[in-house]
C-alpha positions as CSV (number, residue, x, y, z in Angstrom):
1,M,82.7,193.8,-18.5
2,S,85.0,191.7,-20.0
3,R,88.9,191.8,-19.9
4,F,89.1,192.4,-23.6
5,Y,87.7,196.2,-24.4
6,R,87.7,197.7,-28.7
7,Y,88.4,200.6,-27.5
8,R,91.7,199.7,-25.3
9,L,93.1,198.5,-28.4
10,P,95.6,200.6,-30.9
11,P,93.5,201.9,-34.1
12,W,94.3,199.7,-36.8
13,A,93.5,196.7,-35.0
14,R,89.8,199.0,-33.6
15,K,89.5,199.3,-37.2
16,C,90.4,196.1,-38.5
17,I,87.4,195.0,-36.1
18,F,85.0,197.1,-37.4
19,V,85.8,196.4,-40.3
20,A,85.4,193.2,-40.1
21,E,81.8,193.8,-38.3
22,T,80.3,195.2,-41.1
23,V,81.5,193.0,-44.0
24,C,80.3,189.7,-41.8
25,T,76.3,190.3,-41.6
26,P,76.0,190.4,-45.8
27,I,78.5,187.5,-46.3
28,M,76.5,185.5,-44.0
29,I,73.0,186.4,-46.1
30,F,74.8,184.9,-48.6
31,Q,76.3,182.3,-47.6
32,L,72.4,181.3,-46.2
33,I,71.6,181.4,-49.7
34,R,73.9,179.5,-51.0
35,T,73.5,176.7,-48.6
36,L,70.4,176.6,-49.5
37,L,70.6,176.0,-52.9
38,I,73.6,174.0,-52.7
39,P,74.0,172.8,-49.5
40,T,77.3,170.7,-48.6
41,T,79.3,170.0,-45.5
42,L,81.7,173.0,-46.3
43,D,78.9,175.7,-45.9
44,I,77.1,174.0,-43.7
45,L,80.5,174.6,-41.4
46,L,80.9,178.1,-42.8
47,L,77.2,179.1,-42.4
48,G,77.9,178.1,-38.5
49,L,81.1,179.7,-38.0
50,L,79.8,182.9,-39.5
51,I,76.9,183.0,-37.8
52,G,79.0,182.4,-34.7
53,L,80.9,185.6,-35.7
54,V,78.2,187.6,-36.1
55,V,76.3,186.8,-32.7
56,A,79.7,187.7,-30.7
57,F,79.7,190.9,-32.5
58,Y,76.3,191.3,-31.8
59,L,77.2,190.5,-28.4
60,Q,79.7,192.7,-28.1
61,W,82.2,189.7,-27.0
62,I,84.8,190.7,-29.7
């Protein structure tokens, strides 16, 4: 178990994490479609960041 435990955070921080976790997947899907249509360097970097964030939420690193 990691030292970071999200349920020990203050309620406002916990809510921010839950909202970010909920919103991140649809934004990642939109960014994936956008990157497939018009790939730019910024789009690829942003997609990589979003994929990393979704994986971190899935594995509960955050």
